[in-house]
C-alpha positions as CSV (number, residue, x, y, z in Angstrom):
1,M,-15.6,-5.8,11.4
2,M,-13.2,-5.6,14.3
3,T,-11.3,-2.4,15.0
4,S,-8.7,-3.7,17.4
5,A,-6.8,-6.9,18.4
6,T,-5.6,-8.6,21.5
7,V,-1.9,-9.3,21.3
8,M,0.1,-11.8,23.3
9,V,3.7,-10.6,23.8
10,L,6.3,-13.4,24.3
11,S,10.0,-12.6,25.1
12,E,12.4,-14.1,27.6
13,D,14.1,-10.7,27.5
14,R,12.2,-8.6,30.0
15,A,13.3,-5.3,28.5
16,I,12.1,-6.3,25.0
17,R,8.9,-7.7,26.5
18,E,8.1,-4.5,28.4
19,M,9.0,-2.3,25.4
20,L,6.6,-4.2,23.1
21,R,3.8,-4.1,25.6
22,G,4.2,-0.4,25.9
23,L,4.3,0.1,22.1
24,L,1.2,-2.0,21.6
25,A,-0.8,-0.4,24.5
26,G,0.1,3.0,23.1
27,A,-1.2,2.0,19.7
28,G,-4.6,1.1,21.2
29,F,-4.2,-2.7,21.3
30,A,-5.1,-4.9,24.2
31,V,-2.1,-6.7,25.6
32,A,-3.1,-10.3,26.6
33,R,-2.4,-12.0,29.9
34,R,-2.2,-15.8,30.4
35,G,-5.5,-17.4,29.6
36,D,-6.9,-14.5,27.5
37,A,-8.2,-15.1,24.0
38,V,-5.5,-14.0,21.6
39,D,-5.8,-12.6,18.1
40,V,-2.0,-12.1,17.3
41,V,1.2,-13.3,18.9
42,A,4.2,-11.0,19.0
43,I,7.6,-12.6,19.7
44,G,10.5,-10.3,20.7
45,C,14.1,-11.5,20.6
46,A,17.7,-10.6,19.9
47,A,19.8,-13.0,17.9
48,Q,17.5,-16.0,18.1
49,I,14.0,-17.0,19.2
50,A,13.9,-18.5,22.7
51,E,12.8,-22.1,22.7
52,G,10.2,-21.4,25.5
53,D,8.7,-18.5,23.5
54,L,8.5,-20.6,20.4
55,R,6.8,-23.5,22.2
56,E,4.3,-21.2,23.8
57,A,3.5,-19.5,20.4
58,Q,3.0,-22.9,18.8
59,A,0.7,-23.9,21.6
60,I,-1.4,-20.8,21.0
61,T,-1.4,-21.1,17.2
62,G,-2.1,-24.8,17.4
63,R,-5.5,-24.2,19.1
64,R,-6.7,-22.0,16.2
65,H,-5.3,-19.9,13.4
66,V,-3.4,-17.0,15.2
67,P,-0.9,-15.0,13.2
68,V,2.6,-14.5,14.6
69,I,4.9,-11.5,14.1
70,L,8.6,-11.4,15.1
71,I,10.4,-8.3,16.3
72,T,14.2,-8.7,16.5
73,S,17.2,-6.5,17.2
74,E,19.8,-8.8,15.5
75,G,18.5,-10.2,12.2
76,S,20.3,-13.1,10.5
77,E,19.7,-15.8,7.9
78,Q,19.4,-18.4,10.7
79,L,16.8,-16.4,12.5
80,A,14.9,-15.8,9.2
81,V,14.8,-19.6,8.6
82,S,13.6,-20.2,12.2
83,A,10.9,-17.5,11.7
84,L,9.7,-19.2,8.5
85,R,9.5,-22.6,10.2
86,A,7.6,-21.1,13.1
87,G,5.0,-19.7,10.7
88,V,5.9,-16.0,11.3
89,A,3.6,-13.7,9.2
90,E,5.7,-10.5,9.6
91,Y,9.3,-9.9,10.5
92,L,10.4,-6.5,11.9
93,R,13.6,-5.0,13.2
94,F,14.4,-2.7,16.2
95,P,14.4,0.2,16.4
96,L,10.8,0.7,15.1
97,A,8.1,3.3,15.4
98,P,4.8,2.5,17.2
99,E,2.9,2.9,13.9
100,E,5.2,0.3,12.2
101,L,4.3,-2.3,14.9
102,A,0.6,-1.3,14.8
103,R,0.6,-1.7,11.0
104,A,2.2,-5.1,11.2
105,V,-0.4,-6.3,13.8
106,K,-3.2,-5.0,11.7
107,C,-1.9,-6.5,8.5
108,A,-1.3,-9.8,10.2
109,M,-5.0,-9.8,11.3
110,P,-6.8,-8.0,8.4
111,D,-10.2,-8.3,10.2
112,A,-8.9,-5.7,12.6
113,L,-8.6,-3.1,9.8
114,P,-11.3,-0.4,9.8
115,A,-12.7,0.0,6.3
116,T,-11.4,3.5,5.6
117,S,-9.3,4.8,2.7
118,D,-6.6,5.7,5.2
119,D,-6.2,2.0,6.1
120,R,-6.2,1.0,2.5
121,M,-2.8,2.5,2.3
122,I,-1.6,-0.9,3.4
123,G,2.0,-2.0,3.4
124,V,4.6,-3.4,5.8
125,S,7.7,-3.2,3.6
126,Q,10.3,-0.7,4.7
127,E,9.9,1.3,1.5
128,F,6.2,1.6,2.0
129,V,6.5,2.6,5.7
130,E,8.9,5.4,4.6
131,I,6.3,6.5,2.0
132,R,3.6,6.8,4.6
133,R,5.9,8.8,6.8
134,Y,6.7,11.2,4.0
135,L,3.0,11.5,3.1
136,R,2.3,12.6,6.6
137,R,5.0,15.3,6.4
138,V,3.7,16.5,3.0
139,A,0.2,16.7,4.3
140,L,1.1,19.4,6.8
141,R,2.6,21.7,4.2
142,A,0.7,24.0,1.8
143,M,2.9,23.1,-1.2
144,H,1.7,21.4,-4.4
145,V,2.3,17.7,-4.7
146,L,3.2,15.4,-7.7
147,I,2.4,11.7,-7.2
148,T,4.0,9.3,-9.8
149,G,3.7,5.6,-10.3
150,E,2.4,3.0,-12.6
151,T,-1.3,2.5,-13.2
152,G,-3.0,0.7,-10.2
153,T,-0.4,1.7,-7.6
154,G,-2.8,3.7,-5.4
155,K,-2.1,7.3,-6.5
156,E,-5.7,8.5,-5.6
157,L,-5.5,6.8,-2.2
158,A,-2.2,8.6,-1.6
159,A,-3.8,11.9,-2.5
160,D,-6.8,11.3,-0.2
161,F,-4.3,10.3,2.6
162,I,-2.5,13.7,2.1
163,H,-5.8,15.6,2.2
164,R,-7.2,13.9,5.3
165,H,-3.9,14.2,7.3
166,G,-3.4,17.9,6.6
167,H,-4.8,21.2,7.8
168,R,-7.3,21.2,4.9
169,A,-9.0,18.0,6.0
170,S,-12.2,19.8,7.0
171,K,-12.4,21.4,3.6
172,P,-13.4,19.9,0.2
173,F,-11.4,17.3,-1.7
174,I,-12.3,17.5,-5.4
175,T,-11.1,14.9,-7.8
176,I,-10.7,15.7,-11.5
177,N,-9.9,13.1,-14.1
178,C,-7.9,15.1,-16.6
179,A,-8.1,12.3,-19.2
180,A,-11.9,12.4,-19.2
181,I,-12.5,16.2,-19.9
182,P,-12.2,17.4,-23.5
183,D,-10.7,20.8,-24.2
184,S,-14.1,22.2,-25.2
185,L,-15.3,21.6,-21.6
186,I,-12.2,22.4,-19.6
187,E,-13.0,26.0,-18.8
188,S,-16.7,25.4,-17.9
189,E,-16.0,22.3,-15.8
190,L,-13.0,23.6,-13.9
191,F,-13.7,27.3,-13.7
192,G,-17.4,27.6,-14.1
193,F,-19.5,29.7,-16.4
194,E,-21.7,32.8,-16.5
195,R,-25.3,32.9,-17.5
196,G,-25.6,32.9,-21.3
197,A,-22.0,31.9,-21.9
198,F,-23.2,29.1,-24.2
199,T,-26.5,27.5,-25.3
200,G,-28.2,26.0,-22.2
201,A,-26.3,28.2,-19.7
202,H,-29.5,29.5,-18.0
203,A,-27.7,30.4,-14.8
204,A,-24.2,31.1,-13.6
205,Q,-22.4,28.1,-12.1
206,D,-19.2,27.6,-10.1
207,G,-16.5,25.2,-11.4
208,R,-14.7,22.6,-9.5
209,F,-11.8,24.9,-8.5
210,K,-14.3,27.2,-6.8
211,L,-16.0,24.3,-5.1
212,A,-12.6,23.2,-3.7
213,D,-11.8,26.7,-2.3
214,G,-9.9,26.2,1.0
215,G,-9.3,22.5,0.2
216,D,-7.4,20.3,-2.2
217,V,-7.8,19.5,-5.9
218,F,-6.7,16.2,-7.1
219,L,-5.7,16.3,-10.8
220,D,-5.6,12.6,-11.8
221,E,-3.5,11.8,-14.9
222,I,-2.4,15.4,-15.4
223,G,-0.1,14.2,-18.2
224,D,-3.1,13.7,-20.4
225,L,-3.9,17.5,-20.5
226,S,-3.5,19.2,-23.9
227,P,-1.0,22.0,-24.3
228,W,-3.9,24.5,-24.3
229,A,-5.3,23.0,-21.0
230,Q,-1.8,23.0,-19.5
231,A,-1.6,26.8,-20.1
232,K,-4.9,27.3,-18.4
233,M,-3.8,25.3,-15.4
234,L,-0.4,27.1,-15.2
235,R,-2.2,30.4,-15.0
236,V,-4.3,29.2,-12.1
237,I,-1.3,28.0,-10.2
238,E,0.7,31.2,-10.8
239,T,-2.0,33.7,-10.0
240,G,-4.3,31.8,-7.7
241,E,-7.2,33.2,-9.7
242,I,-9.8,31.7,-12.0
243,Q,-12.2,33.3,-14.5
244,R,-15.6,31.8,-15.4
245,L,-16.3,31.1,-19.0
246,G,-18.1,34.2,-20.4
247,G,-17.0,36.3,-17.3
248,R,-14.9,39.4,-17.0
249,Q,-14.0,39.3,-13.3
250,S,-11.4,37.0,-11.8
251,Q,-12.1,35.1,-8.6
252,R,-9.5,34.3,-6.0
253,V,-9.3,30.6,-5.0
254,D,-7.2,29.0,-2.3
255,V,-6.5,25.4,-3.3
256,R,-3.6,23.0,-3.0
257,I,-3.0,21.0,-6.1
258,I,-2.2,17.3,-5.8
259,A,-1.4,16.0,-9.3
260,A,-0.8,12.4,-10.3
261,T,0.5,10.7,-13.5
262,H,1.9,7.4,-14.7
263,R,4.1,9.2,-17.2
264,D,7.6,10.7,-16.9
265,L,6.6,14.3,-17.2
266,E,10.1,15.6,-17.0
267,A,11.0,13.7,-20.2
268,D,7.7,14.2,-21.9
269,P,8.2,16.7,-24.7
270,G,4.4,17.3,-24.8
271,F,4.3,18.5,-21.2
272,R,5.2,22.1,-20.3
273,K,8.4,22.3,-18.2
274,D,7.2,25.4,-16.4
275,L,4.0,23.6,-15.3
276,Y,6.0,20.5,-14.3
277,F,8.3,22.5,-12.1
278,R,5.3,24.3,-10.5
279,L,3.8,20.9,-9.6
280,N,7.0,19.1,-8.7
281,V,7.4,20.7,-5.3
282,A,6.8,17.7,-3.1
283,R,7.4,14.5,-5.1
284,V,5.9,11.1,-4.1
285,H,6.7,8.0,-6.1
286,L,4.7,4.8,-5.5
287,P,6.6,1.7,-6.4
288,P,5.0,-1.1,-8.4
289,L,3.8,-4.1,-6.4
290,R,6.4,-6.4,-7.8
291,E,9.1,-4.2,-6.1
292,R,7.5,-4.6,-2.6
293,T,6.5,-8.2,-2.5
294,E,6.3,-8.1,1.3
295,D,3.0,-6.2,0.8
296,I,1.3,-8.6,-1.5
297,L,-0.2,-10.9,1.2
298,P,-1.2,-8.1,3.6
299,L,-3.0,-6.4,0.8
300,A,-4.6,-9.7,-0.4
301,E,-5.8,-10.5,3.1
302,A,-7.3,-7.0,3.5
303,F,-9.2,-7.4,0.3
304,R,-10.3,-10.9,1.3
305,A,-11.6,-9.5,4.6
306,E,-13.4,-6.7,2.7
307,F,-15.2,-9.2,0.4
308,D,-15.9,-11.6,3.3
309,H,-17.8,-8.7,4.8
310,A,-19.5,-7.8,1.5
311,F,-20.6,-11.4,0.7
312,G,-21.2,-12.7,4.2
313,C,-18.3,-15.2,4.2
314,R,-15.6,-16.3,6.6
315,S,-12.8,-17.4,4.3
316,T,-9.1,-18.1,4.4
317,F,-6.7,-18.4,1.5
318,T,-5.4,-21.9,0.6
319,D,-1.6,-22.4,0.8
320,D,-1.6,-22.7,-3.0
321,A,-3.4,-19.4,-3.3
322,R,-0.8,-17.6,-1.2
323,R,2.0,-19.3,-3.1
324,L,0.6,-18.1,-6.5
325,L,-0.1,-14.6,-5.2
326,L,3.6,-14.3,-4.3
327,A,4.7,-15.7,-7.6
328,H,2.8,-13.3,-9.9
329,Q,4.5,-10.1,-11.1
330,W,1.3,-8.0,-10.9
331,P,1.6,-5.7,-14.0
332,G,-1.7,-4.2,-13.0
333,N,-0.4,-3.6,-9.4
334,I,-2.8,-3.2,-6.5
335,R,-5.9,-2.8,-8.7
336,E,-5.2,-6.1,-10.4
337,L,-4.7,-7.8,-7.0
338,R,-8.0,-6.5,-5.7
339,N,-9.8,-7.7,-8.9
340,I,-8.3,-11.2,-8.6
341,V,-9.3,-11.6,-5.0
342,E,-12.9,-10.4,-5.8
343,A,-13.1,-12.9,-8.7
344,A,-12.1,-15.7,-6.3
345,F,-15.4,-15.1,-4.4
346,I,-17.4,-15.5,-7.6
347,D,-15.9,-18.5,-9.3
348,P,-16.1,-20.8,-7.5
349,G,-16.0,-18.9,-4.2
350,P,-15.1,-20.3,-0.7
351,D,-15.9,-23.9,-0.2
352,E,-17.8,-25.3,2.9
353,T,-14.6,-25.1,5.0
354,G,-14.1,-21.4,4.0
355,A,-11.0,-22.2,1.9
356,L,-10.5,-19.6,-0.8
357,D,-8.6,-20.5,-4.0
358,L,-7.8,-18.2,-6.9
359,P,-9.8,-18.2,-10.2
360,A,-9.0,-21.1,-12.5
361,P,-7.6,-19.1,-15.4
362,F,-5.3,-17.1,-13.1
363,R,-4.2,-20.2,-11.3
364,K,-3.4,-22.1,-14.5
365,A,-1.3,-19.3,-15.9
366,L,0.6,-18.8,-12.7
367,E,1.3,-22.5,-12.1
368,G,3.3,-22.4,-15.3
369,A,5.0,-19.2,-14.3
370,C,6.4,-20.6,-11.0
371,G,8.9,-22.6,-13.0
372,G,10.2,-19.3,-14.4
373,E,10.5,-17.8,-11.0
374,L,12.5,-20.7,-9.8
375,E,14.9,-20.2,-12.7
376,R,15.3,-16.5,-11.8
377,I,16.1,-17.3,-8.2
378,L,18.7,-20.0,-9.2
379,R,20.3,-17.6,-11.7
380,A,20.6,-14.8,-9.2
381,L,22.0,-17.1,-6.5
382,S,24.5,-18.6,-9.0
383,Q,25.6,-15.2,-10.3
384,T,26.2,-13.9,-6.7
385,H,27.9,-17.2,-5.6
386,W,24.9,-17.7,-3.2
387,N,25.4,-14.4,-1.5
388,K,21.7,-13.9,-0.5
389,S,22.0,-10.2,0.2
390,R,23.3,-9.6,-3.3
391,A,20.9,-12.1,-4.8
392,A,17.9,-10.3,-3.1
393,D,19.2,-7.0,-4.6
394,E,19.5,-8.5,-8.0
395,L,15.9,-9.8,-7.8
396,R,14.8,-6.5,-6.3
397,W,13.3,-8.3,-3.3
398,S,13.9,-8.0,0.5
399,R,16.0,-10.7,2.1
400,M,12.9,-12.0,3.9
401,T,11.1,-12.5,0.6
402,L,14.1,-14.4,-0.8
403,Y,14.2,-16.6,2.3
404,R,10.5,-17.4,1.9
405,K,10.8,-18.3,-1.7
406,M,14.0,-20.4,-1.1
407,A,12.1,-22.3,1.7
408,R,9.1,-22.8,-0.7
409,Y,11.3,-24.4,-3.4
410,K,13.5,-26.1,-0.7
411,L,16.7,-24.5,-2.1
412,T,19.9,-25.0,0.0
413,R,23.5,-25.0,-0.9
414,A,25.7,-27.9,0.0
415,G,28.7,-27.0,2.0
416,G,27.5,-23.9,3.9
417,N,25.7,-20.6,3.5
418,S,26.5,-17.1,2.5
419,G,24.9,-14.0,4.0
């Protein structure tokens, strides 16, 4: 699997052109010259795409499938429509950080993504970019972390990201599924036991907290702990000490706790408030996939590339597959998306041209759902008098997502446009 990409930068504005070249080179990408093989085209512009840049991009993409990203300093509806017609995969605004541009290039060309858990934190939406920035800041602090979000939003990946970008990266990262450990085993599993503490305890053994000493402990679904187990956990956090089952001496442990839950712990009467406030020092909320629709296709493409590698394929999604992926609400979030993409390789799998469609049951259900999406869009536009900014807010989409869907359904308003 490739680890970098060659990017052709097109812009009639010399300042923008040189800025993009510098950002890309600084991020480790090769900047193409005329005649080079190109993996991604990056167009830079102000208020509109220059005709010369657009023609050159179309000439490159016409020879083979090459994704195009657009970076602009003055976004507008007209520019968004032009971007859609030009087949732009990603749409960014100046000013932007180098990592934002690098991420957009990598997501546009998923085969350039290294297969690491870091790079599985994939997203180009503004909200997700901000989450990654915050995770990096949190990683450098010794404070405890609480990660919230619906099932399947990537809470364990976020915890792993924090660990590997912090000062404890060289130390252990121990994952504990709180929902899977019964009360009868909490002490022995987490804190260890002494010889003879129970039948079968033939030798003393360290628990998971001791194994994590100096590193991070990830407590997944901490909201499932019983009140008794919560009290045990609170004591560890407050004292920094553990005691083996059957032991008399306490042991000091230096661990940072990263806890995760899909529940609202603050409103949960069964969860101790003192434990909640101890954990809720740095708070990270991962939004559901339906609230960051810009990230659906980059994620799907990354999973497709992963399964291409696993199954020895070279596939691309059909246009219908992309349309249906964007239409789905994804109640199971990223985990559901990954499962659907994997299932596409099994039944029926890529055809002889490499075209990859979605599983028949999923496709059938969503083809019926697209009509409901069209109704939602028309209702939001009608209620906001076709003000697209307000309509996008009502739908909880970005403006670019709304423009894409309006273009898909060929929605226009006679007599002019609203912003």
